[in-house]
Every structure is written in C-alpha cells, then in structure tokens.
C-alpha positions as CSV (number, residue, x, y, z in Angstrom):
1,X,120.8,130.6,86.8
2,X,122.8,127.7,88.8
3,X,121.5,124.4,88.8
4,X,118.7,124.2,91.6
5,X,116.9,127.2,89.8
6,X,117.0,125.1,86.3
7,X,116.0,122.0,88.3
8,X,112.7,123.0,89.8
9,X,111.7,125.1,86.9
10,X,112.7,129.1,88.7
11,X,110.4,131.7,87.3
12,X,111.3,135.4,89.0
13,X,108.5,138.3,87.4
14,X,107.2,141.3,88.2
15,X,109.0,144.3,89.6
16,X,108.8,145.4,93.8
17,X,110.4,145.7,96.7
18,X,108.3,142.8,98.2
19,X,108.9,139.2,97.2
20,X,106.3,137.2,97.0
21,X,107.0,133.7,96.4
22,X,104.8,130.9,95.6
23,X,104.5,127.2,95.7
24,X,101.8,125.3,94.6
25,X,100.7,121.9,96.3
26,X,100.0,117.8,95.3
27,X,99.7,117.3,91.7
28,X,99.8,120.4,90.0
29,X,103.1,122.5,89.1
30,X,103.5,126.1,89.3
31,X,100.8,127.1,86.3
32,X,98.5,126.5,89.4
33,X,99.2,129.9,89.6
34,X,98.0,131.6,86.5
35,X,95.0,133.4,88.1
36,X,96.8,134.7,91.0
37,X,100.0,136.4,88.7
38,X,98.6,138.8,87.0
39,X,97.3,140.2,89.8
40,X,101.0,139.9,91.8
41,X,103.7,141.6,88.5
42,X,103.1,145.6,89.5
43,X,103.9,145.4,92.3
44,X,105.9,142.6,93.9
45,X,108.4,140.1,92.5
46,X,107.7,137.0,92.3
47,X,108.9,133.9,92.8
48,X,107.5,130.2,90.9
49,X,108.7,126.9,90.4
50,X,108.3,123.5,90.8
51,X,108.2,121.5,93.2
52,X,110.7,118.2,92.6
53,X,108.5,115.7,91.1
54,X,105.6,118.0,89.9
55,X,105.2,117.2,86.2
56,X,107.9,119.7,84.5
57,X,110.5,118.6,86.6
58,X,113.5,115.7,85.2
59,X,112.0,112.6,87.2
60,X,115.0,111.5,86.9
61,X,115.7,114.4,90.2
62,X,113.5,112.8,92.0
63,X,115.3,111.1,94.9
64,X,112.7,108.8,97.0
65,X,114.4,108.6,99.5
66,X,115.1,112.2,100.1
67,X,111.3,113.3,99.6
68,X,109.6,110.7,101.6
69,X,109.7,113.4,104.3
70,X,108.8,116.9,103.8
71,X,112.2,117.9,104.8
72,X,112.8,117.3,101.3
73,X,111.0,119.8,99.6
74,X,111.7,122.2,103.0
75,X,115.9,122.1,102.3
76,X,114.5,122.2,98.2
77,X,112.8,125.5,99.2
78,X,115.5,126.8,101.3
79,X,118.2,126.2,99.1
80,X,116.1,127.9,96.0
81,X,115.7,131.2,99.2
82,X,119.4,131.0,98.8
83,X,120.2,130.9,95.3
84,X,117.8,133.6,95.3
85,X,119.5,135.6,97.8
86,X,116.0,136.7,99.0
87,X,115.9,138.2,101.9
88,X,112.8,138.1,103.1
89,X,109.0,136.5,101.7
90,X,105.4,136.8,101.9
91,X,105.3,132.5,101.3
92,X,101.9,132.3,99.4
93,X,101.6,127.8,99.8
94,X,98.9,125.7,98.7
95,X,98.0,122.6,100.3
96,X,102.1,120.6,101.4
97,X,103.4,123.7,100.6
98,X,101.8,125.3,103.0
99,X,103.4,123.2,105.4
100,X,107.2,123.5,103.2
101,X,107.0,126.6,104.4
102,X,105.8,127.0,108.1
103,X,108.7,124.1,108.5
104,X,111.2,126.3,106.4
105,X,110.1,129.7,108.7
106,X,111.3,127.6,111.4
107,X,114.6,127.7,110.9
108,X,114.5,130.6,109.3
109,X,111.8,133.5,110.3
110,X,113.8,135.7,109.1
111,X,113.6,135.1,105.5
112,X,109.2,134.9,106.4
113,X,107.3,137.8,106.2
114,X,104.2,136.2,106.8
115,X,102.9,132.7,104.7
116,X,99.2,132.5,103.1
117,X,98.3,128.8,103.7
118,X,95.5,128.1,101.0
119,X,94.2,124.7,101.9
120,X,96.5,123.6,104.7
121,X,96.9,120.9,106.8
122,X,99.4,119.1,109.3
123,X,98.2,116.1,109.0
124,X,95.2,114.2,106.6
125,X,94.5,111.7,109.2
126,X,91.9,111.1,112.0
127,X,93.3,110.4,115.5
128,X,91.6,110.2,119.0
129,X,91.1,114.3,119.6
130,X,91.6,114.8,116.3
131,X,89.1,115.5,112.7
132,X,91.7,114.9,109.2
133,X,89.0,113.9,107.0
134,X,90.4,110.7,106.1
135,X,90.9,106.9,108.0
136,X,93.4,104.5,107.5
137,X,91.5,102.6,105.1
138,X,90.5,105.2,103.2
139,X,94.4,106.5,102.4
140,X,95.3,102.3,101.6
141,X,92.2,102.4,99.1
142,X,93.8,105.6,97.9
143,X,97.5,104.6,97.6
144,X,96.5,101.0,95.5
145,X,94.3,102.9,92.9
146,X,96.9,105.0,92.2
147,X,99.2,101.5,91.7
148,X,96.6,99.7,89.9
149,X,95.7,102.3,87.4
150,X,97.3,105.8,87.1
151,X,94.9,106.9,84.4
152,X,91.8,105.7,86.6
153,X,92.8,106.8,89.0
154,X,93.0,110.5,88.2
155,X,90.1,110.4,86.5
156,X,88.2,109.7,89.0
157,X,90.1,111.9,92.0
158,X,90.8,115.0,89.7
159,X,86.4,116.0,89.7
160,X,86.6,114.3,93.4
161,X,89.2,117.1,94.5
162,X,88.5,120.2,92.5
163,X,84.9,119.8,93.3
164,X,83.5,119.5,89.6
165,X,82.5,117.0,86.6
166,X,85.1,116.5,84.0
167,X,84.0,118.9,81.7
168,X,84.8,122.0,83.6
169,X,88.3,123.7,83.1
170,X,89.6,123.9,86.7
171,X,89.3,120.0,86.4
172,X,90.8,119.5,83.2
173,X,94.0,121.4,84.0
174,X,93.8,119.7,87.5
175,X,93.6,116.1,85.9
176,X,96.9,117.5,82.4
177,X,99.1,118.1,85.3
178,X,98.6,115.5,87.1
179,X,98.6,113.3,84.4
180,X,102.3,115.3,83.8
181,X,103.7,113.1,86.7
182,X,104.9,109.9,86.5
183,X,102.3,107.5,88.2
184,X,105.6,106.0,91.1
185,X,106.8,109.9,91.6
186,X,102.8,110.5,92.1
187,X,102.4,108.0,94.6
188,X,105.5,108.9,96.7
189,X,104.6,112.1,97.0
190,X,100.4,110.5,98.3
191,X,102.0,108.5,100.4
192,X,104.6,111.7,101.5
193,X,101.8,114.2,102.1
194,X,99.7,111.6,103.3
195,X,101.0,109.8,105.7
196,X,102.9,112.5,107.1
197,X,101.8,114.4,110.9
198,X,103.1,117.6,111.5
199,X,100.5,118.8,114.6
200,X,104.1,118.6,116.8
201,X,105.8,122.3,114.4
202,X,102.6,124.4,115.3
203,X,104.1,125.6,118.2
204,X,107.1,126.5,116.8
205,X,105.9,128.9,114.1
206,X,106.1,132.4,114.6
207,X,105.7,134.3,111.6
208,X,102.3,135.5,111.0
209,X,99.8,133.1,109.2
210,X,97.1,134.2,107.8
211,X,94.9,130.9,107.0
212,X,92.7,130.6,103.8
213,X,90.2,127.9,103.2
214,X,87.5,126.7,101.1
215,X,83.6,125.8,102.9
216,X,84.0,122.7,101.8
217,X,86.8,120.3,100.5
218,X,87.8,116.7,99.7
219,X,91.1,116.5,101.5
220,X,91.0,119.5,104.1
221,X,88.0,119.7,106.1
222,X,87.3,123.3,107.7
223,X,87.4,121.8,111.3
224,X,91.3,121.5,110.4
225,X,91.6,125.5,109.4
226,X,90.5,126.2,113.0
227,X,92.8,123.5,114.4
228,X,95.4,125.7,112.5
229,X,94.4,128.8,114.0
230,X,94.3,127.4,117.3
231,X,97.8,125.4,117.9
232,X,100.4,128.0,115.8
233,X,102.5,129.9,118.1
234,X,102.7,133.3,116.4
235,X,99.8,135.9,115.0
236,X,96.6,133.5,112.9
237,X,93.5,134.6,111.1
238,X,91.2,132.5,109.3
239,X,89.1,132.5,106.1
240,X,86.5,130.6,105.2
241,X,85.6,131.5,101.7
242,X,82.9,130.6,100.1
243,X,84.2,127.9,97.7
244,X,84.4,124.1,97.3
245,X,87.3,121.6,96.2
246,X,90.9,121.7,97.1
247,X,92.1,123.5,93.9
248,X,89.2,126.7,94.6
249,X,92.3,129.3,93.1
250,X,91.8,126.8,89.6
251,X,87.7,126.2,90.5
252,X,86.8,129.6,92.1
253,X,89.2,132.6,90.9
254,X,86.4,135.0,91.2
255,X,86.1,134.3,95.1
256,X,89.4,133.2,96.1
257,X,91.7,135.7,94.4
258,X,90.5,138.7,96.0
259,X,91.1,137.3,99.4
260,X,94.6,135.7,98.4
261,X,95.2,140.0,97.1
262,X,94.6,140.6,100.9
263,X,96.2,138.7,102.0
264,X,99.1,139.1,100.9
265,X,98.7,143.1,101.0
266,X,97.4,143.9,104.7
267,X,99.9,142.7,108.1
268,X,97.4,141.5,111.0
269,X,97.9,143.6,112.5
270,X,96.4,146.4,110.4
C-alpha cells in the first residue's frame, strides 16, 4: 500500500470490471456509505477513502494552507486514482465531494465515466441572482459557534443537517463522525466549503452528471440542483427524492439507495 493510500485509509472491495469511487462530504468519513456498499460489491470494484481532515485520518497530515481551497482535495483524489491505476470510474460524490469530482473531471475527463452528485452545491451563499440558502451573517454565526464550543455546536448542527431528532440513529452516526474531527480542522474545512464559489467551473464539466437531491435539505435548496443542471456543460439529469436532510444515504436509505443504484447502473443516453 502506498503512503497516500495509507494516509486516506483507502479500501478497495468487491469484484467487477467497472470501478465505483465513493467520496464522502463534510463531517463524515467513508462509513457514510455503509448502506450503499453491500449493494455494489457484487458487480463493481469499489474504492472508499477518507478526505484529509476526516476523523479517521491523521490530523498531523492536515495542511491548513493546502486545504484552504477545494483544489487541495482535487489533487488528493487524482493522486489516489493514479496510485490505484484507475483508468475510468463511476464517481459518487456526497456534498462537497460532488464538486471535488467535477473539478477533477475538468483536467481528466478520461477518468470519469460519469459523476453521481448527492446533495451538491457550487455555492452556499446567496448572490444577486442566485439562491444558495445562506447569508454571510448565517455563515459567520456558524463559524463562531464552532470556535466557541465545538461539542455544543455538533449537538445542535447534527439534527439540523440530518433532519431528525437526537435520538435518531442517523443523527447519532453523524454526531459521532463530527466529534471525531479535530475542532480546528472542522472549522477550517467548514470555512473552505461554505465560502467557496465554484459556479464558474460548471461550464467546463463535460462528463455526464446525475444530480440527486433531497426535497428538504438544510444545506442545499432544491433550486441549486436545477442550477447545476442548467449550467453544467455536459449532459445532466436531476432527480429530487422524497427524502429529508443533507445525509439522506444515512437517514433514508430505503429511499436513497435504490435511487443511487439506478443512477450508478444506467447511462443518461439509455
């Protein structure tokens, strides 16, 4: 195993001709795919990894400067794919990883057969003619809360993000993975993601994109999925699911897993 694979806790499971890469979002790790994975290992070679800064990664490896932009994660993804000698994959990205995959596909479209985006957003801040769901004041309060008392912030944020009460298994699971992240790293990653504006790259994305979105998502309004669909240069389709929350693969697997499987298995042209 290479140094890179070890640093990102890379796992390759299943057997199949085609490769599926599963990439998680903010505050989680590869365990977020636990309901999807069993359905894929029969027919695909599945690659899982942890983004740098996620709980299971070594915090000493987290370079605050490198990960002050999404580009740092893009370089990691491309390096992991190179180390594993992946020629082409179906990329499934949750939240920020959808955009990480999209940016990576601009320089290396040959590596991506298609991108399945779950809860993706190119920008979280509202703008003159764009609704991202947040005002700067909202984000400043979010960052202040993380700084002030990380434990209290997680306890409040997890149920809001998941869309359930503290007793739900999905909320407990998200709280667990959030608590595993070092607070200063969580703040840095949150700032990088929530302050990003990736709208200008959408016109450069030429690989097919399957945009999958919850009806009700605290982090990403449904109109954002339509915005992605309109602005991505390549072919794209949108499916809005009757699920709630930003981590529907955890909170509503019975709704979300069949949808994800359908998009992984079928082509837009078909």
